N, CA, C and O atoms as a MOPAC input file, in Angstrom:
PM7 MOZYME 1SCF
protein

 N     57.17000 1    97.12900 1   133.19600 1
 C     56.54700 1    96.43500 1   132.02500 1
 C     57.64100 1    96.68300 1   130.44000 1
 O     58.72900 1    97.20600 1   130.20000 1
 N     56.88100 1    96.17000 1   129.88400 1
 C     57.85900 1    96.00900 1   128.26900 1
 C     57.00500 1    97.00700 1   127.23900 1
 O     55.78600 1    97.01900 1   127.06500 1
 N     57.70300 1    97.57800 1   126.80900 1
 C     57.07800 1    98.32800 1   126.07800 1
 C     57.58400 1    98.31600 1   124.57800 1
 O     58.76800 1    98.51100 1   124.30300 1
 N     56.72700 1    98.10300 1   123.74300 1
 C     56.99200 1    97.99400 1   122.48700 1
 C     57.78400 1    98.45500 1   121.91000 1
 O     58.55200 1    97.99600 1   122.75500 1
 N     58.70800 1    99.17800 1   120.94800 1
 C     59.12800 1   100.40200 1   119.96800 1
 C     59.49200 1    99.74400 1   118.60000 1
 O     59.29600 1    98.53800 1   118.44400 1
 N     59.90900 1   100.35600 1   117.81500 1
 C     60.15500 1   100.34900 1   116.51500 1
 C     61.60500 1   101.29200 1   116.07600 1
 O     61.73300 1   102.43100 1   116.52500 1
 N     62.53300 1   100.74700 1   115.26200 1
 C     63.52500 1   101.62700 1   114.80800 1
 C     63.04900 1   102.32800 1   114.17200 1
 O     62.34100 1   101.73000 1   113.36200 1
 N     63.02400 1   103.27700 1   114.06200 1
 C     62.72100 1   105.05400 1   113.82700 1
 C     63.62700 1   105.93700 1   112.84100 1
 O     62.96300 1   106.70400 1   112.14300 1
 N     65.16600 1   105.98400 1   112.62700 1
 C     65.80600 1   106.37500 1   112.45700 1
 C     67.43100 1   105.92400 1   112.65900 1
 O     67.92300 1   105.64800 1   113.75300 1
 N     67.98700 1   105.91400 1   111.66300 1
 C     69.34600 1   105.35300 1   112.10000 1
 C     69.94300 1   106.51100 1   111.56800 1
 O     69.24700 1   107.30600 1   110.93600 1
 N     71.48900 1   106.76400 1   111.79300 1
 C     71.75100 1   108.10300 1   111.73500 1
 C     73.68300 1   107.26400 1   111.24000 1
 O     74.35000 1   106.84800 1   112.18700 1
 N     74.18700 1   107.17000 1   110.00400 1
 C     75.83900 1   106.78700 1   109.86700 1
 C     76.10000 1   108.25200 1   109.56600 1
 O     75.53300 1   109.18100 1   108.99000 1
 N     77.26500 1   108.01300 1   110.25000 1
 C     78.38800 1   109.30400 1   109.84500 1
 C     79.82500 1   108.85500 1   109.93100 1
 O     80.48300 1   109.27100 1   110.88500 1
 N     80.50600 1   107.89300 1   108.87000 1
 C     81.34900 1   107.05000 1   108.60900 1
 C     82.64700 1   107.75500 1   108.86900 1
 O     83.54300 1   106.91200 1   108.90600 1
 N     83.07800 1   108.90500 1   109.05400 1
 C     83.95300 1   110.01000 1   108.77100 1
 C     83.97900 1   110.24800 1   110.73500 1
 O     85.02300 1   110.38500 1   111.37200 1
 N     83.12700 1   110.24300 1   111.10800 1
 C     83.18000 1   111.00800 1   112.61100 1
 C     83.25000 1   109.68300 1   113.68300 1
 O     83.78200 1   109.62900 1   114.79100 1
 N     82.40600 1   108.49100 1   112.82300 1
 C     82.37200 1   107.57900 1   114.26100 1
 C     81.04600 1   107.70800 1   115.24200 1
 O     80.68900 1   107.10100 1   116.25200 1
 N     80.46600 1   108.83000 1   114.43300 1
 C     79.19200 1   108.82500 1   115.56600 1
 C     77.98400 1   108.19500 1   114.47800 1
 O     77.45200 1   108.57700 1   113.43600 1
 N     77.91900 1   107.28100 1   115.17000 1
 C     76.75100 1   106.59100 1   114.86000 1
 C     75.53800 1   106.17900 1   115.82400 1
 O     75.80200 1   105.62900 1   116.89300 1
 N     74.03700 1   106.47500 1   115.41000 1
 C     73.15100 1   106.49700 1   116.40500 1
 C     71.95800 1   105.98800 1   115.51800 1
 O     71.76600 1   106.02900 1   114.30300 1
 N     71.14600 1   105.43800 1   116.68400 1
 C     69.45300 1   104.86900 1   116.40900 1
 C     69.01500 1   105.54400 1   117.12700 1
 O     69.63000 1   105.97000 1   118.10400 1
 N     67.41600 1   105.93000 1   116.74800 1
 C     66.28100 1   105.81600 1   117.51300 1
 C     65.13900 1   105.11600 1   117.63200 1
 O     64.24800 1   104.95200 1   116.79900 1
 N     65.22100 1   104.77100 1   118.58400 1
 C     63.54100 1   103.83000 1   119.05700 1
 C     62.71300 1   104.62800 1   119.65400 1
 O     62.95600 1   105.49700 1   120.49100 1
 N     61.29300 1   104.16600 1   118.99900 1
 C     60.56400 1   105.03000 1   119.23300 1
 C     58.76700 1   103.91600 1   119.69800 1
 O     58.18700 1   102.93700 1   119.23000 1
 N     58.59400 1   104.74900 1   120.68100 1
 C     57.19800 1   104.04200 1   121.24600 1
 C     56.29200 1   103.47400 1   119.74300 1
 O     56.14000 1   104.10400 1   118.69600 1
 N     55.94200 1   102.50100 1   119.98500 1
 C     54.81200 1   102.23100 1   119.06300 1
 C     53.37900 1   102.47800 1   119.66400 1
 O     52.60200 1   103.11300 1   118.95200 1
 N     53.08100 1   102.18400 1   120.50600 1
 C     51.72500 1   102.57100 1   121.12000 1
 C     51.58600 1   102.97000 1   122.18600 1
 O     51.29700 1   102.50700 1   123.28900 1
 N     52.10600 1   105.03200 1   121.25100 1
 C     51.95000 1   106.06700 1   122.48900 1
 C     50.53500 1   106.03300 1   122.88900 1
 O     49.61700 1   105.75600 1   122.11600 1
 N     50.37700 1   106.37700 1   124.34300 1
 C     49.31300 1   107.14100 1   125.04000 1
 C     49.19300 1   108.52000 1   124.52500 1
 O     50.15400 1   109.29000 1   124.50300 1
 N     47.69700 1   108.91100 1   124.00100 1
 C     47.18900 1   109.94800 1   123.92000 1
 C     48.13900 1   110.72000 1   122.71900 1
 O     48.40000 1   111.92300 1   122.70900 1
 N     48.62300 1   109.62000 1   121.62200 1
 C     49.25300 1   110.21500 1   120.81000 1
 C     50.62000 1   110.66700 1   120.90600 1
 O     51.33200 1   111.03000 1   119.97000 1
 N     50.88600 1   110.61200 1   122.01300 1
 C     52.51100 1   111.12500 1   122.33300 1
 C     53.27500 1   110.16000 1   122.56900 1
 O     53.16900 1   109.46100 1   123.57700 1
 N     54.57900 1   109.91800 1   121.21900 1
 C     55.52100 1   108.75300 1   121.70200 1
 C     56.61400 1   109.20900 1   121.89300 1
 O     57.10600 1   110.20400 1   121.36000 1
 N     57.30000 1   108.17000 1   123.05000 1
 C     58.49300 1   108.60000 1   123.54200 1
 C     59.48200 1   107.85300 1   122.89900 1
 O     59.25700 1   106.70000 1   122.53100 1
 N     60.41500 1   108.33300 1   122.75200 1
 C     61.73400 1   108.38700 1   121.75900 1
 C     62.79700 1   108.42500 1   122.84000 1
 O     62.66500 1   108.96800 1   123.93700 1
 N     64.11600 1   107.63200 1   122.29300 1
 C     65.71000 1   107.63900 1   122.73400 1
 C     66.34900 1   107.40200 1   122.08000 1
 O     65.84200 1   106.49200 1   121.42400 1
 N     67.67000 1   107.70800 1   121.58100 1
 C     68.55900 1   107.51100 1   120.38900 1
 C     69.62200 1   106.74100 1   121.84400 1
 O     69.71100 1   106.81900 1   123.06900 1
 N     70.25400 1   106.02000 1   120.68700 1
 C     71.58000 1   105.09700 1   121.44300 1
 C     73.12500 1   104.78000 1   120.03800 1
 O     73.27700 1   104.09500 1   119.02600 1
 N     74.00100 1   105.85000 1   120.91100 1
 C     74.94900 1   105.78300 1   119.94600 1
 C     75.93600 1   103.73200 1   119.92600 1
 O     76.34000 1   102.81800 1   120.64500 1
 N     75.80300 1   104.13500 1   118.70500 1
 C     76.52000 1   102.78300 1   118.57500 1
 C     77.85200 1   102.68600 1   117.33500 1
 O     78.06500 1   103.74300 1   116.74200 1
 N     78.71100 1   101.49200 1   116.95200 1
 C     79.41500 1   101.44100 1   116.17100 1
 C     79.00400 1   101.37600 1   114.78000 1
 O     77.89900 1   101.28900 1   114.24700 1
 N     80.10700 1   101.43800 1   114.36800 1
 C     79.82200 1   101.81700 1   112.44500 1
 C     79.23200 1   100.22600 1   112.13100 1
 O     78.20600 1    99.97400 1   111.49800 1
 N     80.03000 1    99.37400 1   112.66100 1
 C     79.74300 1    98.07000 1   112.09500 1
 C     78.25400 1    97.19100 1   112.41900 1
 O     77.79600 1    96.20200 1   111.84800 1
 N     77.69500 1    98.04000 1   113.64400 1
 C     76.74800 1    97.50000 1   113.78900 1
 C     75.63400 1    98.19800 1   113.24700 1
 O     74.65800 1    97.53100 1   112.90700 1
 N     75.61900 1    99.86500 1   113.06500 1
 C     74.77700 1   100.89400 1   112.19100 1
 C     74.82100 1   100.19900 1   110.93500 1
 O     73.66800 1    99.99200 1   110.55800 1
 N     75.55400 1    99.81800 1   110.24600 1
 C     75.45000 1    99.26500 1   109.01000 1
 C     75.05500 1    97.50800 1   108.58900 1
 O     74.83900 1    96.98700 1   107.49400 1
 N     75.07800 1    96.99200 1   109.84200 1
 C     73.97400 1    95.08400 1   109.75500 1
 C     72.34800 1    96.46700 1   109.86200 1
 O     71.59000 1    96.76200 1   108.93800 1
 N     72.33400 1    96.87000 1   110.95400 1
 C     70.54000 1    97.59600 1   110.97500 1
 C     70.25600 1    98.11600 1   110.09200 1
 O     69.08000 1    97.95400 1   109.76600 1
 N     71.10100 1    99.00500 1   109.21400 1
 C     70.88700 1    99.64900 1   107.90200 1
 C     70.34500 1    98.81500 1   106.73400 1
 O     69.33300 1    99.08200 1   106.08400 1
 N     71.26400 1    97.63800 1   106.54000 1
 C     71.39000 1    96.57700 1   105.62800 1
 C     69.84200 1    95.99300 1   105.91400 1
 O     68.93400 1    95.85400 1   105.09300 1
 N     69.84300 1    95.70400 1   107.32200 1
 C     69.07000 1    94.66100 1   107.44100 1
 C     67.32500 1    95.18100 1   107.55300 1
 O     66.30000 1    94.50300 1   107.47700 1
 N     67.51300 1    96.58700 1   107.75300 1
 C     65.95700 1    97.21700 1   107.12000 1
 C     65.88000 1    97.88500 1   105.59000 1
 O     65.00900 1    98.54300 1   105.02100 1
 N     67.10600 1    97.44000 1   105.22100 1
 C     66.60700 1    98.12900 1   103.35500 1
 C     66.80400 1    96.62500 1   103.09100 1
 O     66.38100 1    96.45500 1   101.94700 1
 N     67.21300 1    95.51400 1   103.55600 1
 C     66.90800 1    94.27200 1   102.82200 1
 C     68.04900 1    93.93400 1   102.23400 1
 O     67.75900 1    93.04500 1   101.43500 1
 N     68.99500 1    94.11700 1   102.19700 1
 C     70.12500 1    94.40500 1   101.33900 1
 C     71.01400 1    93.36400 1   101.41000 1
 O     71.85100 1    93.30500 1   102.31100 1
 N     70.89400 1    92.36600 1   100.36800 1
 C     71.42400 1    90.89000 1   100.44300 1
 C     72.88900 1    91.13300 1    99.97400 1
 O     73.28800 1    92.11400 1    99.34700 1
 N     73.50100 1    90.22900 1   100.32400 1
 C     75.27100 1    89.95000 1   100.41100 1
 C     75.45600 1    88.15100 1   100.32900 1
 O     74.98300 1    87.13800 1   100.84300 1
 N     76.55200 1    88.59600 1    99.24100 1
 C     77.33700 1    87.50700 1    98.73600 1
 C     77.30800 1    86.02100 1   100.03500 1
 O     76.82800 1    84.89000 1    99.95500 1
 N     77.94700 1    86.62800 1   100.96900 1
 C     78.25300 1    85.69200 1   101.54500 1
 C     77.57000 1    86.00400 1   103.20000 1
 O     77.64000 1    87.19100 1   103.51900 1
 N     76.96000 1    85.10600 1   104.20500 1
 C     76.69400 1    85.88700 1   105.47000 1
 C     77.14500 1    87.04600 1   106.02200 1
 O     78.29300 1    87.19100 1   105.60100 1
 N     76.81100 1    88.08500 1   106.84800 1
 C     77.71500 1    89.06100 1   107.45500 1
 C     77.36200 1    88.67900 1   108.46000 1
 O     76.43600 1    87.87200 1   108.38100 1
 N     77.88400 1    89.03000 1   109.93400 1
 C     77.55000 1    88.19800 1   111.17800 1
 C     76.95900 1    88.16900 1   111.55500 1
 O     76.66600 1    87.07000 1   112.02700 1
 N     76.01600 1    89.38700 1   111.82300 1
 C     74.89400 1    89.29700 1   112.64800 1
 C     73.61800 1    88.45000 1   111.83300 1
 O     72.49200 1    88.28300 1   112.30400 1
 N     74.17300 1    87.88900 1   110.28300 1
 C     72.93300 1    87.17200 1   109.20100 1
 C     72.94500 1    85.81800 1   109.68300 1
 O     71.92700 1    85.16900 1   109.92200 1
 N     75.04000 1    85.09300 1   109.92200 1
 C     75.44500 1    84.32900 1   110.34300 1
 C     74.71800 1    84.00400 1   111.73100 1
 O     73.90300 1    83.08300 1   111.77700 1
 N     75.02300 1    84.77800 1   112.87100 1
 C     73.90300 1    84.36800 1   114.01400 1
 C     72.76300 1    83.84900 1   113.98800 1
 O     72.54400 1    82.77100 1   114.54000 1
 N     71.83800 1    84.53100 1   113.34000 1
 C     70.74400 1    84.61700 1   112.58500 1
 C     70.81600 1    82.66600 1   112.44000 1
 O     70.54200 1    81.89000 1   113.35500 1
 N     71.08100 1    82.43800 1   111.59900 1
 C     71.57600 1    81.72700 1   110.59700 1
 C     72.01700 1    80.26200 1   111.48000 1
 O     71.60900 1    79.12800 1   111.23200 1
 N     73.04400 1    80.70600 1   112.65500 1
 C     73.09000 1    79.77100 1   113.38100 1
 C     71.94700 1    79.28200 1   114.38200 1
 O     71.65900 1    78.09600 1   114.53800 1
 N     71.27700 1    80.44300 1   115.09900 1
 C     70.15800 1    80.13400 1   116.26700 1
 C     69.36000 1    79.38800 1   115.68000 1
 O     68.92900 1    78.50000 1   116.41500 1
 N     68.74100 1    79.36900 1   114.01000 1
 C     68.21900 1    78.57700 1   113.37600 1
 C     68.33700 1    77.27500 1   112.96100 1
 O     67.35000 1    76.60000 1   112.67000 1
 N     69.59600 1    76.81700 1   112.90300 1
 C     70.20800 1    75.71400 1   112.79100 1
 C     70.21800 1    75.00400 1   113.94100 1
 O     70.44100 1    73.81300 1   113.72200 1
 N     70.08300 1    75.23500 1   114.93000 1
 C     69.80500 1    74.74400 1   116.10400 1
 C     68.83300 1    74.51300 1   116.92000 1
 O     68.89200 1    73.91900 1   117.99700 1
 N     67.62900 1    75.14100 1   116.23900 1
 C     66.49000 1    74.37600 1   116.19800 1
 C     65.72600 1    76.00300 1   117.33300 1
 O     64.65300 1    75.96900 1   117.93500 1
 N     66.64000 1    77.13200 1   117.29100 1
 C     65.78000 1    77.88900 1   118.34300 1
 C     65.37700 1    79.12000 1   117.32600 1
 O     65.92200 1    79.36800 1   116.25100 1
 N     64.33600 1    79.79200 1   117.91100 1
 C     63.89200 1    80.66700 1   116.93900 1
 C     64.23600 1    82.64500 1   118.35600 1
 O     64.23200 1    82.90300 1   119.56000 1
 N     64.45400 1    83.38000 1   117.03000 1
 C     64.12700 1    84.94200 1   118.13300 1
 C     62.97500 1    84.92400 1   118.00900 1
 O     62.38500 1    84.50100 1   117.01500 1
 N     62.38100 1    85.46500 1   119.18400 1
 C     61.22900 1    86.05100 1   118.90200 1
 C     60.93400 1    87.37500 1   119.57700 1
 O     59.77700 1    87.79100 1   119.50500 1
 N     61.93300 1    88.15700 1   120.28800 1
 C     62.09600 1    89.23300 1   120.40300 1
 C     63.59700 1    89.76900 1   121.00300 1
 O     64.42500 1    88.98300 1   121.46200 1
 N     63.76400 1    90.93900 1   120.93700 1
 C     64.86000 1    91.31700 1   121.96000 1
 C     64.13700 1    92.44500 1   122.68600 1
 O     63.15500 1    93.08100 1   122.30500 1
 N     65.07900 1    92.59200 1   124.20300 1
 C     64.28300 1    93.71400 1   125.02200 1
 C     65.60700 1    94.29500 1   125.54200 1
 O     66.66600 1    93.69100 1   125.71700 1
 N     65.37600 1    95.37700 1   125.71700 1
 C     65.93400 1    96.42500 1   126.12000 1
 C     65.42400 1    96.70800 1   127.66900 1
 O     64.35900 1    97.24600 1   127.97100 1
 N     66.61600 1    96.13400 1   128.73800 1
 C     66.39600 1    96.09800 1   130.10200 1
 C     66.44900 1    96.96500 1   131.07700 1
 O     65.71400 1    97.22700 1   132.02900 1
 N     67.89000 1    97.54500 1   130.50200 1
 C     68.16600 1    98.31400 1   131.68800 1
 C     69.11800 1    99.48700 1   131.28400 1
 O     69.60300 1    99.27800 1   130.17200 1
 N     69.47700 1   100.50700 1   131.78300 1
 C     70.53600 1   102.06800 1   131.67300 1
 C     71.15500 1   102.01400 1   133.18300 1
 O     70.54600 1   102.19600 1   134.23700 1
 N     72.74700 1   101.66600 1   132.96300 1
 C     73.28000 1   101.55600 1   134.22400 1
 C     74.19400 1   102.36400 1   133.90000 1
 O     74.75700 1   102.02600 1   132.85800 1
 N     74.66900 1   103.51900 1   134.47300 1
 C     75.60000 1   104.49900 1   134.72800 1
 C     76.33000 1   105.07200 1   132.70700 1
 O     77.52500 1   105.07100 1   132.41400 1
 N     75.24300 1   105.44400 1   131.78100 1
 C     75.54600 1   105.27000 1   130.50100 1
 C     75.42000 1   104.37000 1   129.25100 1
 O     75.54000 1   104.65800 1   128.06100 1
 N     75.13300 1   103.15300 1   129.88500 1
 C     75.22300 1   101.66300 1   129.10000 1
 C     73.82800 1   101.33100 1   129.09900 1
 O     72.98300 1   101.60800 1   129.95000 1
 N     73.70900 1   100.70800 1   128.04500 1
 C     71.82700 1   100.14100 1   128.00300 1
 C     72.51400 1    98.34900 1   128.11200 1
 O     73.60300 1    97.81200 1   127.90900 1
 N     71.28100 1    97.96100 1   128.50300 1
 C     71.72300 1    96.46200 1   128.64500 1
 C     70.20500 1    95.74100 1   127.61200 1
 O     69.03400 1    96.09700 1   127.48600 1
 N     70.80200 1    94.92100 1   127.20700 1
 C     69.98400 1    93.75500 1   126.69400 1
 C     69.61200 1    92.34600 1   126.18900 1
 O     70.60300 1    92.11200 1   125.49700 1
 N     69.07600 1    91.60300 1   126.11900 1
 C     68.73900 1    89.91800 1   125.69500 1
 C     68.14500 1    90.13800 1   124.54500 1
 O     67.82700 1    91.19100 1   123.99200 1
 N     67.97500 1    88.54300 1   124.10300 1
 C     67.77500 1    88.43500 1   122.79100 1
 C     67.18900 1    87.37800 1   123.57200 1
 O     67.73200 1    86.80300 1   124.51500 1
 N     65.73500 1    87.11000 1   122.98600 1
 C     64.72100 1    86.58400 1   123.76600 1
 C     64.18600 1    85.37700 1   122.41500 1
 O     63.65000 1    85.70600 1   121.35700 1
 N     64.52400 1    83.98000 1   122.85200 1
 C     64.66800 1    82.57100 1   122.37900 1
 C     63.69400 1    82.02100 1   123.08200 1
 O     63.42100 1    82.01500 1   124.28300 1
 N     63.13600 1    81.48500 1   121.98400 1
 C     62.73200 1    80.12200 1   122.37800 1
 C     63.72400 1    78.55700 1   121.49200 1
 O     64.05300 1    78.47600 1   120.30900 1
 N     63.87800 1    77.88000 1   122.23800 1
 C     64.83500 1    76.72200 1   121.52000 1
 C     63.64300 1    75.29800 1   121.19300 1
 O     62.41300 1    75.23900 1   121.19000 1
 N     64.54800 1    74.45700 1   120.98700 1
 C     63.83300 1    73.24300 1   120.16900 1
 C     62.88400 1    72.39200 1   120.72200 1
 O     62.07600 1    71.59700 1   120.24400 1
 N     63.23500 1    72.82000 1   122.06600 1
 C     61.77200 1    72.06000 1   123.23100 1
 C     60.75000 1    72.94900 1   123.62900 1
 O     59.94300 1    72.86400 1   124.55500 1
 N     60.93900 1    73.88300 1   122.70400 1
 C     59.95000 1    75.42500 1   123.23700 1
 C     60.06100 1    75.97500 1   124.92400 1
 O     59.16300 1    76.48900 1   125.59100 1
 N     61.32800 1    75.70300 1   125.28900 1
 C     61.57900 1    76.57400 1   126.30500 1
 C     61.92600 1    77.95300 1   126.67900 1
 O     63.14100 1    77.96100 1   126.48100 1
 N     61.65200 1    78.94500 1   127.03500 1
 C     62.00200 1    80.60200 1   126.63700 1
 C     63.49700 1    80.64100 1   127.07800 1
 O     63.77000 1    79.90600 1   128.02700 1
 N     64.46900 1    81.35100 1   126.56500 1
 C     66.29100 1    81.55100 1   126.56700 1
 C     66.12900 1    83.02700 1   126.75000 1
 O     65.32500 1    83.64800 1   126.05600 1
 N     66.79600 1    83.55500 1   127.57700 1
 C     67.21500 1    84.70500 1   127.14300 1
 C     68.90800 1    84.66500 1   127.08400 1
 O     69.67500 1    84.03400 1   127.81200 1
 N     69.16100 1    85.42400 1   126.13300 1
 C     70.59300 1    85.44700 1   125.77300 1
 C     71.23400 1    87.15600 1   126.18700 1
 O     70.93100 1    88.02500 1   125.36900 1
 N     71.95300 1    87.52600 1   127.22300 1
 C     72.60700 1    88.88500 1   127.04600 1
 C     73.34600 1    89.25400 1   125.59000 1
 O     73.79100 1    88.51900 1   124.70900 1
 N     73.29800 1    90.36100 1   125.68700 1
 C     73.24100 1    90.91300 1   124.24300 1
 C     73.48400 1    92.55200 1   124.65400 1
 O     72.88400 1    93.04600 1   125.60900 1
 N     74.31000 1    93.22900 1   123.92800 1
 C     74.21300 1    94.42800 1   123.52400 1
 C     73.12800 1    94.95000 1   122.43900 1
 O     72.84500 1    94.61300 1   121.28900 1
 N     72.61400 1    96.01300 1   123.42300 1
 C     71.72600 1    96.27300 1   122.57600 1
 C     71.84000 1    96.21700 1   120.49700 1
 O     71.11200 1    95.69100 1   119.65600 1
 N     73.28900 1    97.15000 1   120.38200 1
 C     73.05500 1    97.60800 1   118.88600 1
 C     72.83300 1    96.25400 1   118.21300 1
 O     72.03200 1    96.05000 1   117.30100 1
 N     73.85100 1    95.12700 1   118.92200 1
 C     73.53700 1    93.46300 1   118.13600 1
 C     72.29100 1    93.36900 1   118.55200 1
 O     71.83300 1    94.34500 1   117.95800 1
 N     71.50700 1    92.97500 1   119.06100 1
 C     70.03000 1    92.87000 1   119.31600 1
 C     69.48600 1    93.25700 1   118.46600 1
 O     69.01300 1    92.38600 1   117.73700 1
 N     69.29200 1    94.37800 1   118.15400 1
 C     68.87900 1    95.37800 1   117.44100 1
 C     68.50400 1    95.03600 1   115.81400 1
 O     67.56700 1    94.94100 1   115.02200 1
 N     70.43600 1    94.89300 1   115.98800 1
 C     70.13200 1    94.33800 1   114.32700 1
 C     70.31800 1    92.37300 1   114.40500 1
 O     71.09400 1    92.14200 1   113.47700 1
 N     70.07800 1    91.47500 1   114.84500 1
 C     69.64700 1    90.67300 1   114.83500 1
 C     67.67400 1    91.04900 1   114.96900 1
 O     66.91800 1    90.36300 1   114.28000 1
 N     67.41300 1    91.54800 1   115.38800 1
 C     65.37500 1    91.91700 1   115.62600 1
 C     65.21700 1    92.26100 1   114.18700 1
 O     64.71100 1    91.35200 1   113.52800 1
 N     65.50000 1    93.26900 1   113.57900 1
 C     65.86000 1    93.78700 1   112.20200 1
 C     66.15600 1    92.86300 1   110.90200 1
 O     65.47400 1    92.84400 1   109.87800 1
 N     67.27800 1    92.12800 1   111.15700 1
 C     67.38600 1    91.05800 1   109.64800 1
 C     66.03400 1    89.73900 1   110.18100 1
 O     65.32500 1    89.28000 1   109.28600 1
 N     65.86400 1    89.35100 1   111.36700 1
 C     64.88800 1    88.86900 1   111.78000 1
 C     63.27000 1    88.82300 1   111.55200 1
 O     62.41100 1    87.95600 1   111.39400 1
 N     63.33200 1    90.02500 1   111.61300 1
 C     61.59800 1    90.52200 1   111.94500 1
 C     61.11000 1    90.33700 1   113.70300 1
 O     59.90900 1    90.22300 1   113.94500 1
 N     61.71000 1    90.32700 1   114.38200 1
 C     61.62300 1    90.01000 1   115.64500 1
 C     61.10700 1    91.23900 1   116.13900 1
 O     61.37200 1    92.20200 1   115.42000 1
 N     60.35200 1    91.51400 1   117.30700 1
 C     59.92300 1    92.49000 1   117.95700 1
 C     61.18800 1    93.06600 1   118.69500 1
 O     62.26900 1    92.57300 1   119.01500 1
 N     60.56700 1    94.41300 1   118.84700 1
 C     61.80400 1    95.00300 1   119.93900 1
 C     61.10000 1    95.78700 1   120.91600 1
 O     60.36800 1    96.73700 1   120.64100 1
 N     61.39200 1    95.28000 1   122.25700 1
 C     60.66800 1    96.02500 1   123.82700 1
 C     61.74500 1    96.74000 1   124.14900 1
 O     62.83700 1    96.45200 1   123.65900 1
 N     61.55300 1    98.03500 1   125.23800 1
 C     62.20900 1    98.53600 1   126.03900 1
 C     61.37900 1    98.66200 1   127.21900 1
 O     60.32700 1    99.29100 1   127.09800 1
 N     61.78300 1    98.00500 1   128.69800 1
 C     61.34700 1    97.97700 1   129.93500 1
 C     60.89900 1    99.67200 1   130.22800 1
 O     61.82300 1   100.47800 1   130.12300 1
 N     59.87700 1   100.07400 1   130.49400 1
 C     59.23300 1   101.72300 1   130.96000 1
 C     60.42300 1   102.21900 1   131.92400 1
 O     60.71600 1   103.39500 1   132.13900 1
 N     60.80200 1   101.52400 1   132.24900 1
 C     61.94800 1   102.14600 1   133.24700 1
 C     62.95400 1   103.00000 1   132.63300 1
 O     63.34300 1   104.09400 1   133.04200 1
 N     63.46400 1   102.11700 1   131.20600 1
 C     64.64200 1   102.60400 1   130.61500 1
 C     63.99800 1   104.14800 1   129.80100 1
 O     64.60700 1   105.21800 1   129.81100 1
 N     62.52800 1   103.89000 1   129.07900 1
 C     62.13100 1   104.82500 1   128.30900 1
 C     61.73800 1   106.28700 1   129.74600 1
 O     61.51000 1   107.47000 1   129.49300 1
 N     61.77300 1   105.76200 1   130.87600 1
 C     61.82200 1   107.06900 1   131.56900 1
 C     63.13500 1   107.66400 1   131.67000 1
 O     63.40800 1   108.84700 1   131.46800 1
 N     63.98600 1   106.65900 1   132.02900 1
 C     65.35300 1   107.25300 1   132.26600 1
 C     66.12300 1   108.09400 1   130.66900 1
 O     66.66700 1   109.19100 1   130.54200 1
 N     65.88200 1   107.14800 1   129.80900 1
 C     66.66600 1   107.60200 1   128.53100 1
 C     65.69700 1   108.58400 1   127.53100 1
 O     66.25500 1   109.07000 1   126.54700 1
 N     64.56200 1   108.82400 1   127.71400 1
 C     63.81700 1   109.45400 1   126.72300 1
 C     63.70200 1   110.69600 1   126.54300 1
 O     63.45000 1   111.49400 1   127.44600 1
 N     63.92800 1   111.07100 1   124.99500 1
 C     64.47100 1   112.43700 1   124.95000 1
 C     63.12500 1   113.44800 1   124.80000 1
 O     63.31000 1   114.61200 1   124.44600 1
 N     62.00600 1   113.04100 1   125.03300 1
 C     60.38800 1   113.60200 1   125.48200 1
 C     59.76100 1   112.75800 1   124.30700 1
 O     60.17800 1   111.62500 1   124.06600 1
 N     58.44800 1   113.51800 1   123.37400 1
 C     57.25600 1   113.49500 1   123.24800 1
 C     57.08800 1   113.80600 1   121.65300 1
 O     57.13500 1   114.89800 1   121.08600 1
 N     56.89500 1   112.59900 1   121.14900 1
 C     57.09000 1   113.35600 1   119.53800 1
 C     55.23600 1   113.08400 1   119.90300 1
 O     54.72700 1   112.28500 1   120.69000 1
 N     54.58900 1   114.07400 1   119.00100 1
 C     53.15600 1   114.04400 1   118.30600 1
 C     52.88500 1   112.94300 1   117.25600 1
 O     53.44600 1   113.05600 1   116.16600 1
 N     52.17400 1   112.01800 1   117.45700 1
 C     52.23800 1   110.98900 1   116.10000 1
 C     51.66000 1   112.02400 1   115.18200 1
 O     52.33300 1   112.31200 1   114.19200 1
 N     50.27400 1   112.74900 1   115.40500 1
 C     49.96800 1   113.23300 1   114.15800 1
 C     50.93300 1   114.23200 1   113.21800 1
 O     50.66600 1   114.61000 1   112.07700 1
 N     52.10800 1   114.55300 1   113.99200 1
 C     52.96200 1   115.56200 1   112.99800 1
 C     54.08400 1   114.98200 1   112.27900 1
 O     54.73500 1   115.64000 1   111.46700 1
 N     54.38700 1   113.46100 1   112.62600 1
 C     55.11600 1   112.86400 1   112.57400 1
 C     55.19600 1   112.41400 1   110.85200 1
 O     56.06100 1   111.63100 1   110.45900 1

């Protein structure tokens, strides 16, 4: 089952190369949201930050270019899904609707998929099994 999540934190440390994002369950059961971190590259972290802060650039950056290309081809990014966690590596897909109305899944790194979702306002989902494997615990939504 796909669980809706949100980007809840971006940690950027340009000197050490230790970038991380945190995804948190949107509709937790009994007020206890599950969350987990994903370590990502600097370029992807900056793209996610720029998307989250709606930073505009004079020329399209790589992730902006991909969104423009998807749209120019008549497709729409509906959501992204983090589908599995295997040997410490997360796997994701872009969930698109093409110009004929057909659903298309495109394999993607989670960091790139999240950058595209943040830039385009698409929903982010995580398979429940991934949350179970990667989850760091519960956050009481009343204390956040």
